[in-house]
Each structure stands twice: as structure tokens, then as C-alpha cells.
KEKE-3310 file (N, C-alpha, C; in steps of 0.2 Angstrom, whole numbers, plus 5000, padded with zeros to 4 digits):
npx = (5004:5011:5010:4998:4999:5010:5007:4996:4990:4989:4981:4969:4965:4964:4954:4944:4943:4938:4925:4920:4921:4914:4901:4900:4900:4889:4878:4879:4874:4861:4856:4857:4849:4836:4835:4833:4822:4813:4812:4814:4823:4837:4845:4841:4847:4860:4862:4860:4871:4881:4880:4883:4896:4902:4908:4921:4928:4932:4944:4958:4956:4951:4963:4972:4966:4969:4983:4984:4976:4972:4972:4965:4955:4948:4944:4935:4926:4920:4916:4906:4898:4893:4886:4875:4869:4866:4857:4847:4842:4838:4828:4819:4816:4811:4799:4792:4793:4803:4809:4814:4823:4826:4834:4844:4850:4854:4863:4873:4877:4881:4892:4900:4905:4913:4923:4930:4937:4947:4961:4965:4964:4972:4985:4987:4991:5005:5010:5007:5014:5026:5040:5046:5036:5026:5021:5016:5006:4998:4994:4987:4976:4971:4967:4957:4947:4945:4939:4927:4921:4918:4910:4901:4891:4884:4879:4871:4862:4856:4850:4841:4832:4828:4825:4821:4824:4825:4829:4841:4848:4849:4857:4869:4871:4875:4887:4895:4895:4902:4914:4918:4919:4931:4941:4943:4954:4965:4967:4977:4988:5004:5007:5012:5011:5006:5016:5014:5001:4993:4980:4967:4965:4976:4985:4982:4985:4999:5003:4999:5009:5021:5019:5018:5030:5037:5043:5042:5030:5021:5021:5016:5003:4998:4997:4987:4977:4976:4972:4960:4952:4952:4951:4945:4932:4926:4925:4917:4905:4902:4901:4889:4885:4895:4892:4879:4879:4891:4894:4883:4877:4867:4860:4866:4877:4884:4886:4895:4906:4910:4914:4924:4934:4935:4940:4953:4958:4959:4969:4980:4982:4986:4998:5006:5006:5013:5026:5032:5044:5049:5060:5061:5047:5041:5043:5035:5022:5021:5023:5013:5001:5002:5001:4988:4981:4983:4977:4963:4962:4963:4952:4941:4939:4934:4922:4918:4912:4919:4933:4932:4929:4941:4950:4945:4948:4962:4963:4958:4969:4980:4976:4978:4992:4991:4981:4986:4999:4999:4996:5006:5018:5015:5016:5029:5036:5034:5036:5033:5026:5017:5009:4995:4989:4994:4988:4975:4975:4976:4964:4956:4961:4956:4943:4939:4933:4918:4915:4923:4916:4904:4909:4915:4904:4897:4905:4905:4892:4892:4903:4903:4905:4915:4925:4928:4933:4945:4952:4954:4962:4974:4978:4981:4992:5001:5002:5008:5021:5026:5027:5036:5048:5049:5051:5061:5066:5055:5053:5062:5058:5057:5069:5081:5091:5100:5093:5086:5072:5070:5078:5072:5060:5063:5067:5067:5057:5048:5055:5068:5083:5080)
npy = (4994:5006:5017:5023:5026:5035:5046:5058:5064:5054:5045:5052:5051:5037:5034:5041:5034:5022:5025:5029:5018:5009:5015:5013:4998:4995:5003:4997:4984:4987:4994:4985:4975:4982:4983:4970:4967:4975:4971:4957:4950:4943:4948:4962:4966:4964:4974:4985:4984:4985:4998:5005:5002:5007:5021:5018:5017:5030:5032:5036:5050:5054:5052:5061:5073:5071:5072:5086:5094:5098:5085:5082:5091:5086:5073:5078:5084:5073:5065:5074:5074:5061:5061:5069:5062:5050:5054:5059:5048:5040:5048:5047:5034:5033:5040:5032:5033:5029:5023:5008:5013:5025:5020:5014:5025:5032:5023:5024:5038:5037:5029:5038:5045:5036:5027:5036:5044:5036:5036:5049:5046:5035:5040:5050:5044:5041:5054:5057:5048:5044:5035:5025:5020:5016:5003:4998:5007:5006:4993:4994:5002:4992:4983:4991:4991:4978:4975:4983:4977:4964:4967:4978:4973:4964:4972:4980:4971:4968:4980:4982:4972:4976:4990:4993:4997:5011:5018:5011:5017:5030:5029:5025:5037:5045:5040:5043:5057:5058:5053:5064:5074:5070:5072:5085:5090:5088:5098:5107:5099:5096:5092:5082:5088:5090:5101:5108:5117:5111:5106:5094:5082:5082:5080:5067:5060:5062:5056:5043:5040:5041:5032:5020:5019:5014:5000:4992:4998:4995:4981:4978:4983:4975:4963:4967:4968:4955:4948:4953:4950:4936:4930:4938:4941:4928:4927:4939:4936:4922:4915:4911:4901:4891:4888:4883:4873:4865:4863:4861:4871:4882:4899:4904:4896:4901:4914:4911:4906:4917:4925:4918:4920:4934:4935:4929:4938:4949:4945:4943:4956:4962:4955:4959:4973:4972:4968:4980:4991:4980:4970:4965:4967:4965:4952:4946:4951:4944:4930:4929:4932:4921:4910:4913:4910:4897:4892:4895:4886:4873:4875:4875:4862:4856:4847:4845:4853:4858:4858:4867:4879:4881:4882:4894:4903:4903:4908:4921:4925:4924:4933:4946:4949:4953:4963:4973:4976:4979:4993:4998:4995:5001:5014:5015:5012:5023:5040:5054:5064:5058:5050:5050:5049:5036:5028:5030:5024:5011:5010:5010:4997:4989:4990:4982:4971:4970:4967:4956:4947:4944:4937:4926:4921:4917:4906:4898:4894:4884:4875:4873:4880:4876:4870:4881:4890:4883:4883:4896:4900:4892:4899:4912:4909:4904:4916:4924:4918:4920:4934:4936:4930:4939:4951:4951:4960:4964:4956:4961:4973:4985:4983:4990:4998:5013:5026:5017:5017:5028:5025:5013:5019:5027:5019:5011:5007:4992:4985:4986:4981:4967)
npz = (5000:4998:4989:4992:5006:5007:4998:4997:4986:4976:4984:4985:4971:4970:4979:4973:4960:4966:4970:4958:4949:4957:4955:4941:4939:4947:4941:4928:4930:4934:4924:4913:4918:4918:4904:4900:4907:4901:4888:4887:4879:4872:4862:4862:4874:4871:4861:4869:4877:4867:4863:4875:4876:4865:4865:4868:4856:4854:4859:4854:4852:4864:4871:4865:4870:4883:4883:4880:4888:4905:4915:4927:4927:4916:4921:4931:4923:4916:4927:4932:4921:4921:4933:4929:4918:4923:4933:4925:4918:4930:4934:4924:4925:4938:4936:4928:4914:4906:4891:4881:4870:4875:4886:4879:4873:4885:4890:4880:4883:4896:4894:4887:4898:4904:4896:4887:4897:4902:4897:4902:4916:4918:4914:4922:4934:4933:4934:4947:4955:4950:4941:4948:4957:4949:4945:4958:4960:4949:4951:4963:4958:4950:4959:4966:4955:4954:4966:4966:4955:4960:4971:4967:4957:4966:4976:4968:4963:4975:4979:4969:4972:4985:4985:4972:4955:4950:4963:4965:4954:4958:4969:4963:4956:4967:4971:4960:4962:4974:4969:4961:4970:4977:4968:4969:4977:4969:4959:4958:4955:4947:4930:4916:4900:4883:4874:4862:4854:4844:4832:4838:4830:4822:4832:4836:4824:4824:4836:4833:4823:4830:4840:4832:4827:4838:4843:4855:4862:4852:4853:4866:4864:4854:4861:4870:4860:4855:4867:4869:4858:4858:4871:4882:4878:4880:4894:4897:4891:4889:4901:4907:4898:4900:4913:4913:4902:4902:4916:4923:4932:4942:4943:4955:4956:4945:4949:4960:4952:4946:4957:4962:4952:4953:4966:4964:4956:4964:4973:4965:4961:4973:4975:4965:4968:4980:4976:4971:4963:4953:4944:4927:4922:4910:4907:4917:4912:4900:4902:4912:4906:4897:4905:4910:4898:4897:4908:4904:4894:4900:4908:4899:4896:4907:4918:4930:4944:4957:4952:4942:4949:4956:4945:4940:4950:4948:4935:4937:4946:4937:4927:4932:4930:4916:4916:4925:4921:4907:4906:4914:4907:4894:4897:4902:4890:4882:4877:4889:4882:4874:4881:4885:4872:4869:4878:4874:4862:4867:4874:4862:4857:4866:4864:4853:4858:4859:4845:4843:4851:4845:4833:4840:4846:4835:4830:4841:4841:4831:4834:4848:4864:4872:4864:4856:4866:4869:4857:4855:4866:4864:4852:4857:4865:4855:4848:4858:4859:4846:4846:4856:4851:4840:4846:4857:4867:4874:4885:4894:4898:4911:4917:4928:4922:4919:4910:4902:4899:4891:4880:4875:4872:4861:4851:4835:4820:4815:4806:4810:4819:4829)
capx = (5000:5015:5008:4992:5001:5014:5005:4989:4986:4986:4976:4963:4963:4962:4947:4939:4942:4934:4918:4918:4920:4908:4895:4900:4898:4882:4873:4879:4870:4854:4853:4856:4843:4831:4835:4830:4815:4808:4811:4814:4826:4844:4848:4840:4852:4867:4861:4861:4878:4885:4879:4887:4904:4904:4913:4928:4931:4935:4950:4963:4954:4952:4970:4975:4964:4973:4990:4984:4973:4973:4969:4961:4949:4945:4941:4930:4920:4917:4912:4900:4893:4890:4881:4869:4866:4862:4851:4841:4839:4835:4822:4814:4814:4806:4793:4789:4792:4809:4808:4820:4827:4829:4839:4850:4853:4857:4869:4878:4879:4885:4898:4905:4909:4918:4928:4935:4941:4952:4968:4967:4964:4978:4991:4988:4994:5012:5011:5007:5018:5033:5041:5047:5030:5021:5018:5013:5000:4993:4991:4982:4971:4967:4963:4950:4943:4942:4934:4921:4918:4915:4905:4896:4885:4880:4876:4866:4856:4852:4847:4835:4827:4826:4823:4819:4829:4826:4833:4848:4852:4850:4863:4875:4873:4878:4894:4898:4896:4908:4921:4919:4922:4937:4945:4944:4961:4970:4967:4984:4994:5008:5006:5015:5006:5009:5018:5011:4993:4990:4973:4967:4966:4983:4989:4980:4989:5006:5004:4999:5015:5026:5018:5019:5038:5040:5041:5039:5023:5016:5021:5011:4996:4996:4995:4980:4972:4975:4968:4953:4949:4952:4949:4941:4925:4924:4924:4912:4899:4900:4901:4882:4884:4899:4889:4873:4880:4897:4895:4876:4876:4862:4863:4870:4884:4887:4889:4901:4912:4913:4917:4931:4938:4936:4945:4959:4961:4961:4975:4985:4984:4990:5005:5010:5007:5019:5032:5035:5047:5052:5064:5057:5040:5039:5043:5029:5017:5020:5022:5007:4996:5002:4998:4981:4978:4984:4971:4957:4962:4961:4945:4936:4938:4931:4915:4918:4912:4925:4939:4931:4930:4948:4953:4943:4953:4969:4962:4958:4976:4985:4974:4981:4998:4989:4977:4990:5005:4998:4996:5012:5023:5014:5019:5036:5039:5033:5038:5027:5022:5012:5006:4988:4987:4996:4983:4969:4975:4975:4957:4953:4962:4951:4936:4938:4930:4911:4915:4925:4911:4900:4912:4916:4898:4895:4909:4903:4885:4894:4907:4902:4909:4921:4930:4930:4938:4951:4956:4956:4967:4980:4980:4984:4998:5005:5003:5013:5027:5029:5029:5042:5053:5050:5053:5063:5067:5048:5054:5066:5055:5057:5076:5083:5097:5100:5091:5083:5065:5070:5081:5067:5054:5065:5069:5064:5052:5048:5060:5075:5086:5076)
capy = (5000:5011:5023:5026:5028:5041:5050:5060:5065:5047:5042:5055:5048:5030:5034:5043:5028:5017:5027:5030:5011:5006:5017:5010:4991:4995:5005:4992:4978:4989:4996:4978:4971:4985:4982:4963:4967:4979:4967:4950:4949:4943:4953:4969:4967:4965:4981:4990:4983:4988:5006:5007:5001:5011:5026:5015:5019:5037:5032:5040:5057:5055:5052:5068:5078:5070:5075:5093:5097:5097:5078:5082:5094:5081:5068:5081:5085:5066:5063:5078:5072:5054:5063:5072:5057:5044:5057:5060:5041:5038:5052:5044:5027:5034:5043:5027:5035:5027:5018:5005:5016:5030:5017:5013:5032:5033:5019:5027:5044:5035:5026:5044:5047:5030:5025:5042:5046:5031:5039:5054:5043:5031:5044:5055:5040:5042:5061:5057:5043:5043:5028:5019:5017:5015:4996:4997:5011:5003:4987:4996:5004:4986:4981:4995:4989:4971:4975:4985:4972:4959:4970:4982:4969:4961:4978:4982:4966:4968:4986:4981:4968:4979:4997:4995:4999:5018:5019:5009:5022:5036:5028:5026:5044:5048:5037:5047:5063:5057:5053:5071:5078:5067:5075:5093:5092:5087:5103:5110:5094:5097:5087:5082:5089:5091:5108:5112:5118:5109:5103:5087:5077:5082:5077:5060:5057:5062:5051:5036:5039:5040:5025:5015:5018:5011:4993:4990:5000:4991:4974:4978:4984:4969:4958:4969:4967:4948:4945:4956:4946:4929:4927:4942:4940:4922:4929:4944:4934:4915:4911:4908:4895:4886:4886:4879:4867:4861:4862:4860:4875:4887:4906:4904:4893:4905:4919:4908:4906:4924:4927:4915:4924:4941:4935:4928:4945:4953:4942:4944:4963:4963:4952:4964:4979:4971:4968:4986:4992:4974:4969:4960:4968:4963:4945:4944:4952:4939:4924:4929:4931:4915:4906:4914:4907:4889:4890:4895:4880:4868:4876:4874:4855:4853:4846:4844:4860:4860:4859:4873:4884:4882:4885:4901:4907:4904:4912:4928:4927:4926:4939:4952:4951:4956:4969:4978:4977:4982:5000:5000:4994:5006:5021:5014:5011:5028:5046:5057:5069:5054:5045:5050:5045:5029:5025:5031:5018:5005:5009:5007:4990:4985:4991:4977:4966:4968:4964:4949:4943:4942:4932:4920:4918:4913:4900:4894:4891:4879:4870:4873:4885:4873:4870:4888:4893:4879:4885:4903:4900:4890:4904:4917:4906:4904:4923:4927:4915:4923:4940:4936:4929:4944:4957:4948:4965:4965:4952:4964:4980:4986:4983:4997:5002:5020:5028:5011:5019:5033:5021:5009:5022:5030:5014:5012:5003:4984:4983:4987:4975:4965)
capz = (5000:4999:4985:4996:5012:5007:4993:4998:4980:4973:4988:4983:4965:4971:4982:4967:4956:4969:4969:4951:4946:4960:4951:4934:4940:4949:4936:4922:4931:4935:4917:4910:4921:4915:4897:4899:4910:4896:4881:4887:4872:4873:4857:4864:4879:4867:4858:4874:4879:4862:4864:4881:4875:4858:4866:4868:4849:4854:4863:4852:4852:4871:4873:4863:4875:4889:4882:4878:4893:4912:4916:4933:4925:4911:4925:4934:4918:4915:4933:4932:4915:4923:4938:4926:4914:4927:4936:4920:4917:4936:4935:4919:4928:4944:4934:4924:4907:4903:4886:4879:4866:4880:4890:4875:4873:4891:4890:4876:4886:4902:4891:4886:4904:4907:4892:4885:4903:4904:4896:4907:4922:4919:4913:4928:4939:4933:4936:4954:4959:4947:4938:4953:4961:4944:4946:4964:4960:4944:4954:4968:4954:4948:4965:4967:4950:4955:4972:4963:4950:4964:4976:4964:4955:4971:4979:4963:4963:4982:4979:4965:4976:4991:4984:4965:4950:4951:4969:4964:4950:4962:4973:4958:4955:4973:4970:4955:4965:4978:4965:4959:4976:4979:4963:4970:4980:4964:4954:4957:4953:4941:4926:4910:4895:4876:4874:4856:4853:4837:4832:4841:4825:4820:4838:4835:4819:4826:4841:4830:4820:4836:4844:4827:4826:4844:4843:4862:4863:4847:4855:4871:4861:4851:4866:4872:4855:4855:4872:4869:4853:4859:4878:4886:4876:4884:4901:4897:4888:4888:4907:4908:4894:4903:4919:4911:4898:4904:4923:4926:4938:4942:4943:4961:4954:4940:4953:4963:4948:4945:4963:4963:4948:4956:4972:4962:4953:4970:4976:4960:4961:4979:4975:4961:4972:4985:4973:4970:4957:4952:4938:4922:4922:4903:4907:4920:4908:4894:4905:4916:4901:4894:4910:4910:4892:4898:4913:4901:4890:4904:4911:4894:4896:4914:4919:4938:4947:4961:4949:4939:4954:4957:4939:4939:4955:4945:4930:4940:4948:4931:4923:4935:4927:4910:4918:4929:4918:4901:4906:4916:4901:4889:4900:4902:4884:4878:4880:4892:4878:4870:4886:4884:4866:4869:4882:4870:4857:4871:4874:4856:4856:4871:4860:4848:4861:4857:4838:4843:4854:4839:4830:4844:4847:4829:4830:4847:4839:4827:4837:4855:4868:4875:4859:4854:4871:4869:4851:4856:4871:4860:4847:4861:4867:4849:4846:4862:4857:4840:4848:4860:4846:4836:4850:4864:4873:4878:4892:4898:4901:4918:4920:4931:4918:4918:4903:4898:4896:4885:4874:4872:4869:4855:4846:4828:4817:4816:4801:4813:4822:4835)
cpx = (5004:5013:5002:4995:5005:5013:4998:4986:4984:4981:4969:4960:4961:4955:4942:4938:4938:4927:4916:4916:4915:4901:4894:4897:4891:4877:4873:4874:4863:4852:4852:4850:4836:4830:4831:4823:4810:4807:4811:4818:4834:4848:4847:4845:4859:4867:4863:4868:4883:4885:4883:4894:4906:4909:4920:4932:4934:4941:4956:4962:4954:4959:4974:4972:4968:4980:4990:4981:4974:4969:4964:4954:4945:4941:4935:4924:4917:4913:4905:4895:4890:4885:4874:4866:4862:4857:4845:4838:4836:4828:4817:4811:4809:4799:4789:4788:4799:4808:4814:4825:4830:4834:4845:4854:4857:4863:4875:4881:4883:4892:4903:4908:4914:4924:4933:4939:4947:4959:4970:4968:4971:4985:4992:4992:5002:5014:5011:5012:5025:5034:5042:5041:5024:5017:5014:5006:4995:4990:4986:4975:4967:4964:4957:4945:4940:4938:4927:4917:4915:4909:4899:4890:4881:4876:4870:4860:4852:4848:4840:4830:4824:4822:4820:4825:4830:4830:4840:4852:4853:4856:4869:4876:4877:4885:4898:4900:4902:4914:4923:4922:4929:4943:4947:4951:4966:4971:4973:4990:4997:5008:5010:5010:5010:5010:5014:5003:4991:4983:4973:4968:4973:4987:4988:4985:4996:5008:5004:5006:5021:5025:5019:5026:5041:5038:5039:5032:5019:5016:5016:5004:4994:4994:4988:4975:4970:4971:4961:4949:4948:4949:4944:4934:4922:4921:4918:4905:4897:4900:4894:4882:4888:4895:4883:4875:4885:4897:4889:4875:4870:4865:4867:4877:4888:4890:4895:4907:4915:4916:4924:4936:4940:4941:4952:4962:4963:4968:4981:4987:4988:4997:5009:5011:5013:5025:5036:5038:5052:5055:5059:5050:5037:5038:5036:5023:5016:5019:5015:5001:4996:4999:4990:4977:4978:4978:4964:4957:4960:4954:4940:4934:4935:4924:4913:4918:4918:4931:4938:4931:4937:4952:4951:4947:4959:4968:4962:4965:4980:4983:4976:4987:4996:4986:4981:4995:5004:4999:5003:5018:5022:5017:5026:5040:5038:5035:5032:5023:5016:5008:4998:4986:4989:4990:4976:4969:4974:4967:4953:4955:4957:4944:4934:4934:4923:4911:4917:4920:4906:4903:4913:4909:4895:4899:4906:4896:4887:4898:4907:4907:4915:4927:4932:4935:4945:4956:4958:4962:4974:4982:4983:4991:5003:5007:5009:5020:5030:5031:5035:5048:5055:5053:5055:5064:5060:5049:5058:5064:5055:5064:5078:5089:5095:5098:5087:5076:5066:5073:5076:5061:5056:5067:5064:5058:5053:5053:5067:5077:5082:5080)
cpy = (5006:5018:5026:5029:5035:5046:5052:5061:5059:5044:5045:5052:5041:5030:5036:5038:5023:5018:5027:5023:5007:5008:5014:5003:4991:4997:5000:4986:4981:4990:4989:4975:4975:4984:4975:4963:4970:4975:4960:4947:4949:4948:4960:4971:4968:4972:4986:4990:4986:4995:5008:5007:5005:5017:5024:5017:5026:5037:5036:5047:5059:5056:5058:5073:5077:5072:5083:5097:5095:5090:5078:5085:5090:5076:5072:5082:5078:5064:5067:5076:5065:5056:5065:5067:5052:5047:5058:5053:5039:5042:5049:5038:5028:5037:5038:5028:5033:5021:5014:5009:5022:5027:5016:5020:5034:5029:5022:5033:5042:5032:5032:5046:5042:5029:5031:5045:5042:5034:5044:5051:5039:5035:5048:5051:5041:5049:5061:5053:5042:5036:5023:5016:5016:5008:4995:5001:5008:4996:4988:4999:4997:4983:4984:4992:4982:4971:4978:4980:4966:4961:4974:4978:4966:4966:4980:4978:4967:4974:4986:4977:4972:4986:4998:4998:5007:5020:5017:5014:5028:5035:5028:5033:5047:5046:5041:5054:5063:5057:5060:5075:5076:5070:5082:5094:5091:5093:5106:5105:5096:5091:5088:5083:5091:5099:5111:5112:5116:5106:5096:5082:5076:5079:5069:5057:5057:5057:5044:5035:5038:5033:5019:5014:5015:5004:4990:4991:4996:4984:4974:4979:4978:4963:4960:4967:4959:4945:4947:4953:4939:4926:4931:4941:4933:4924:4934:4941:4927:4911:4908:4901:4889:4883:4881:4872:4863:4859:4861:4864:4880:4894:4907:4902:4898:4911:4917:4908:4912:4927:4924:4919:4931:4940:4933:4934:4949:4951:4943:4951:4965:4960:4957:4970:4978:4970:4974:4987:4986:4974:4964:4961:4965:4955:4942:4945:4947:4933:4923:4928:4924:4910:4907:4910:4899:4888:4890:4888:4874:4869:4874:4866:4852:4852:4845:4851:4862:4862:4866:4879:4886:4885:4893:4906:4908:4908:4920:4930:4929:4932:4946:4954:4955:4963:4974:4980:4980:4989:5002:5000:4999:5012:5021:5015:5018:5035:5050:5061:5065:5049:5045:5047:5038:5025:5025:5025:5011:5004:5007:5000:4986:4985:4986:4971:4964:4965:4957:4945:4940:4936:4926:4917:4914:4906:4895:4890:4884:4873:4869:4878:4882:4873:4877:4891:4889:4882:4892:4904:4898:4895:4910:4915:4906:4912:4926:4924:4919:4930:4941:4935:4935:4950:4954:4953:4966:4961:4956:4971:4980:4985:4990:5000:5009:5022:5023:5013:5023:5029:5017:5013:5025:5025:5013:5007:4995:4982:4983:4980:4973:4965)
cpz = (5000:4995:4989:5002:5012:5002:4994:4991:4976:4977:4986:4976:4966:4974:4977:4962:4959:4969:4962:4948:4950:4957:4945:4935:4942:4944:4929:4924:4931:4928:4913:4912:4918:4908:4896:4901:4905:4890:4882:4881:4874:4868:4859:4870:4876:4864:4863:4876:4874:4862:4870:4880:4869:4860:4867:4861:4849:4858:4861:4853:4860:4874:4871:4868:4881:4889:4882:4884:4900:4913:4922:4931:4920:4915:4928:4929:4917:4921:4933:4927:4918:4928:4934:4922:4918:4931:4931:4919:4924:4936:4930:4922:4934:4942:4929:4917:4903:4898:4885:4875:4870:4884:4886:4874:4879:4892:4886:4880:4892:4899:4889:4892:4906:4902:4890:4891:4905:4903:4901:4914:4923:4918:4919:4934:4939:4935:4944:4958:4956:4944:4943:4956:4956:4945:4952:4963:4955:4947:4959:4964:4952:4953:4967:4961:4951:4961:4970:4959:4954:4968:4972:4961:4960:4975:4974:4963:4970:4982:4975:4969:4982:4990:4977:4961:4950:4957:4968:4959:4954:4966:4969:4957:4961:4973:4965:4958:4970:4975:4963:4964:4978:4974:4965:4972:4974:4958:4953:4956:4947:4937:4919:4904:4888:4876:4868:4856:4846:4838:4835:4836:4823:4826:4838:4830:4821:4831:4838:4827:4825:4839:4839:4826:4833:4845:4850:4863:4858:4850:4861:4869:4857:4856:4869:4867:4855:4861:4872:4863:4855:4866:4882:4885:4880:4891:4902:4895:4889:4895:4909:4904:4897:4909:4918:4908:4900:4911:4927:4932:4937:4942:4949:4959:4949:4944:4957:4959:4947:4951:4964:4958:4950:4962:4970:4959:4959:4973:4971:4960:4967:4979:4971:4964:4977:4982:4971:4963:4955:4945:4933:4922:4915:4903:4911:4916:4903:4897:4909:4911:4898:4899:4911:4904:4894:4903:4909:4896:4894:4907:4906:4894:4902:4914:4926:4941:4952:4958:4945:4943:4955:4951:4938:4944:4951:4939:4932:4942:4942:4927:4926:4932:4920:4912:4921:4924:4911:4901:4909:4911:4896:4891:4900:4895:4879:4881:4884:4888:4874:4875:4885:4878:4866:4873:4879:4865:4861:4872:4868:4855:4861:4867:4855:4851:4859:4850:4839:4847:4849:4835:4833:4845:4841:4828:4835:4845:4835:4830:4845:4858:4871:4870:4856:4859:4870:4863:4852:4861:4868:4855:4851:4863:4861:4848:4851:4861:4851:4842:4851:4856:4842:4840:4857:4869:4877:4885:4897:4901:4908:4922:4923:4928:4917:4911:4899:4895:4890:4879:4871:4869:4862:4849:4840:4826:4817:4811:4804:4816:4828:4842)
residu = (MET:ALA:SER:LEU:ARG:GLY:ASN:PRO:ALA:PHE:ARG:SER:LEU:TRP:LEU:SER:ASN:LEU:PHE:PHE:PHE:GLY:GLY:VAL:TRP:THR:GLN:THR:LEU:VAL:LEU:GLY:TRP:LEU:ALA:PHE:ASP:MET:THR:HIS:SER:ASP:PHE:ALA:VAL:ALA:VAL:PHE:THR:ALA:ALA:ARG:LEU:ALA:PRO:MET:LEU:LEU:GLY:PRO:VAL:ALA:GLY:ALA:PHE:ALA:ASP:ARG:HIS:ASN:ARG:VAL:VAL:LEU:LEU:MET:VAL:MET:CYS:GLY:TRP:ALA:VAL:ILE:VAL:VAL:SER:VAL:VAL:ALA:SER:PHE:ALA:SER:ALA:GLY:ILE:LEU:SER:TYR:TRP:GLY:LEU:VAL:ALA:GLY:GLY:PHE:ALA:ILE:GLY:LEU:ALA:GLN:SER:PRO:SER:GLN:PRO:ALA:ARG:ALA:SER:LEU:VAL:LEU:ASP:LEU:VAL:GLY:THR:ALA:ASN:LEU:SER:ASN:ALA:ASN:ALA:LEU:ASN:ALA:LEU:ALA:LEU:ASN:MET:THR:GLN:VAL:ILE:GLY:PRO:ALA:ILE:GLY:GLY:ALA:MET:ILE:ALA:ALA:LEU:GLY:ALA:PRO:ALA:ALA:LEU:TRP:ILE:SER:THR:ALA:TRP:TYR:ALA:LEU:SER:LEU:VAL:LEU:LEU:LEU:PRO:LEU:ARG:ARG:VAL:ARG:GLN:THR:ARG:HIS:ALA:GLU:HIS:GLU:PRO:VAL:LEU:ALA:MET:VAL:ALA:SER:GLY:LEU:ARG:VAL:ILE:GLY:ARG:ASN:ARG:LEU:ALA:VAL:ALA:VAL:LEU:LEU:VAL:THR:VAL:ALA:ALA:ASN:ILE:LEU:LEU:TRP:PRO:ILE:TYR:GLN:SER:PHE:MET:PRO:VAL:PHE:ALA:ASP:GLU:CYS:LEU:GLN:LEU:ASP:ALA:ALA:GLY:LEU:GLY:ALA:LEU:LEU:THR:PHE:ALA:GLY:VAL:GLY:GLY:LEU:ILE:GLY:SER:LEU:ILE:ILE:ALA:ALA:MET:GLY:ASP:PHE:ARG:ARG:LYS:GLY:ALA:LEU:PHE:VAL:PHE:GLY:THR:MET:ALA:TRP:ALA:VAL:CYS:TRP:ALA:VAL:PHE:SER:GLN:LEU:GLN:TRP:PRO:PRO:ALA:ALA:PHE:ALA:LEU:MET:ALA:LEU:ILE:GLY:LEU:ALA:SER:ALA:ALA:PHE:GLY:VAL:LEU:GLN:THR:THR:LEU:LEU:LEU:LEU:ALA:THR:GLU:PRO:ALA:VAL:HIS:GLY:ARG:ALA:LEU:GLY:VAL:GLN:GLU:LEU:ALA:ILE:GLY:VAL:MET:PRO:VAL:ALA:THR:LEU:GLY:LEU:GLY:ALA:ILE:ALA:ASP:ARG:VAL:GLY:VAL:ALA:MET:THR:THR:LEU:VAL:ALA:ALA:ILE:LEU:LEU:ILE:VAL:ALA:LEU:ILE:VAL:LEU:VAL:LEU:ARG:VAL:PRO:ARG:LEU:LEU:LYS:VAL:GLY:GLU:PRO:ASP:ALA:GLY:ALA:ARG:ALA:THR:GLU:ALA:ALA:GLU:GLY:ALA:TRP:ALA:GLY:HIS:PRO)
# end
């Protein structure tokens, strides 16, 4: 907990993140439940989910804003926007006049508060803690995200049962408001920003050129793309299918599976936080992601629930290496002037997941979810091996050599010497 104990500014940001993502996970469950309750259609829920996730495609533009403008102000604007939008949706729901398409529009508007704020949120961490504490701080942020992912839906479900969906939305609004208040002490924080006042689209283009010439940054982003095409959609969409068809579990069993994964993620995040500024962050990123894929391959073939629960805990544990270190490595591999845009491209890379979900769903309809998951896990392992052979220095990112970060960030295109 070093970054929290010794850094009041980061502590304020971490608490703000805790309430922000608590609001995100709670209103995600509540709005998804409303979408299904209104339509009783799986496809209608998928349309709502796609609308909520669509703002991820704005990642590069949001990253340019994070490089050009005050990141704390941007986060305050996004929190304020979330408070307004969720309040409007809650008001319509309370009055009984919320339609399905109004819900879809609300989901899209709420997505505008969440996804485009991520580059500013993640790049601000480095401004607050510095390079030496970056892994610890990012692990603590992942810990907050995992905590809210485990607790938020449970609280949302309990509030729906006890108070009704509109009341649950009003409580989510209060959490966003608390997140906004906790950002106020950070207004005077000194930040690294892009010095030139060029147009935003020109900044996006120049940032893409700089990142595209940085082989380490591209390597990290390729791992993000591969994971979000091949395996994250399995966890996000197909766990009910595994629970029902492969493990013969009911809804409570499905909840237990997801809880085991969340607990594993919490433990993994704590372990990485405790490691501090450790060597070979790139190696842990690659081999942790590979272990995650291996666990998924084994899980796909299980039919015994106790073993499945244990594997889900290991899946959560291994996923922490990917979830925490993808942002850490991207910040270490790039220059401060393009941090926001690099994280914006990362957000765009994550944004391939909804499209990948449709493709994997079509494949699973033909060959089954177990075979789809097994092949996807094997493909991710092969992709990681090929990437390491092509860019072996990815394994060495995080070495404490003087000037290593600047050297790695400045190195040339993929055509150069590996």
C-alpha cells in the first residue's frame, strides 16, 4: 500500500476511482437488468451493451485531449457528466416513462463518461507517483477495479430487490458525485502535457506515427488486441453457457464462479502491488498472460464444478499480470508527451471486444463454447510466442538500467534489428 500511504494526491485519485467504478459496475447491472426486463430479448440486451461500449472507439481522440489538457479537469468533467446522465435516466425510471430506446441512449451517454476518461485517468497516475512506484500504483488501481467488480453487481442486485431499480440508479449517482468531490484536491497537481497547441486530429495522427515507430509499445498493444479478441469475450459473455451446459450450475453457481475469479484477481493485484518496482515487468506480463491462456484451455475441458471453481481462481490470479502490467509497460515504453494518446490507442484496442464477441459467438454456435475457448486459448499462446521471438526485449522491460526507458521508447520501426 506504499503509494496510498505516502502520497495524499494518489490516495485521493484512488478513492475517486473506487467510487467511480463502484458506480459503473452497479449501474451496468441495473441498466442491463432494466433492458432485459423491458424486452425479454437477449439481442436487445446485446444492443444496449454495444451502445454502452461504443465510446471506447473514441480512445485516440480522448488520449489527445489527455495530452493537451489538464487531466484532473477532464476527469471532473466526466464525473459531472456521469452525475447528470444517470440522474436523468433515474428520473425517467422513477417517473415510469423510461423507454427501451431511451435506455439505449442513456447507456451510450454513460459510456461517454467512462471509456473516454480512461487515458486521462491512467496517465495521471504516473504524474502522481513517478516511475518507481508505477507498478505498485497501477496494481492498487486494479485492486480497486476488482473490488468494485466483485462487490458492485452484488450491491446492485440487492438494491434492485430491496429498493427497486430507480433507487439503485440514484445511489449510483451519489457514488459518481463522491468521485467528483474526491478529485477537487488534485486541481493544482503538476502534470506532463503536450507543449504544442496543434489541432486534436493532428495530435492523434502524430501520436499514432510516434507509437507506430515504437516497437515495444506496438508489442504491448498487440498483446492487448489479441487478448481482447480471443479470451476476454469468453469471460464477458459466455460464462452463463459454461455454467449451464458444461458444469450444470444454476445462477447461484454462476455467481460463485465469477466470485472465485474476482477473488483471484484481488490476490494477483495485491501480489504485484507488494512487489514494488520489480525487475522484468515485461517477462511477468508475457508469461502471466500465457499462464492465463493455459488456465482457460484447461477450464474449457472441465465438467467437475469443484475443479472449475479452482481454475477460475487461477484464471483471476493470472489475469492480474495482464490487467495491471499492460498499462504500466505502455507508459514505460513511451515518452510522456504521448502518454495520453498511447493509452487512448489501448482503449481502442480494448474496444475490439464487442465485435470479437459476435464472431466468437457465431463460432461457438457451430462447434460449441468449450472447443471455441480451447482453440482461442491456444491461438493466444502461439501469438505470444511469436511476439516474444520477434521482440525479445519485451521480456526485459522494467530493468533498472539508467536511461533504459528513454532508449526503448525512441527505438525504431519493426524493420529494425530485433
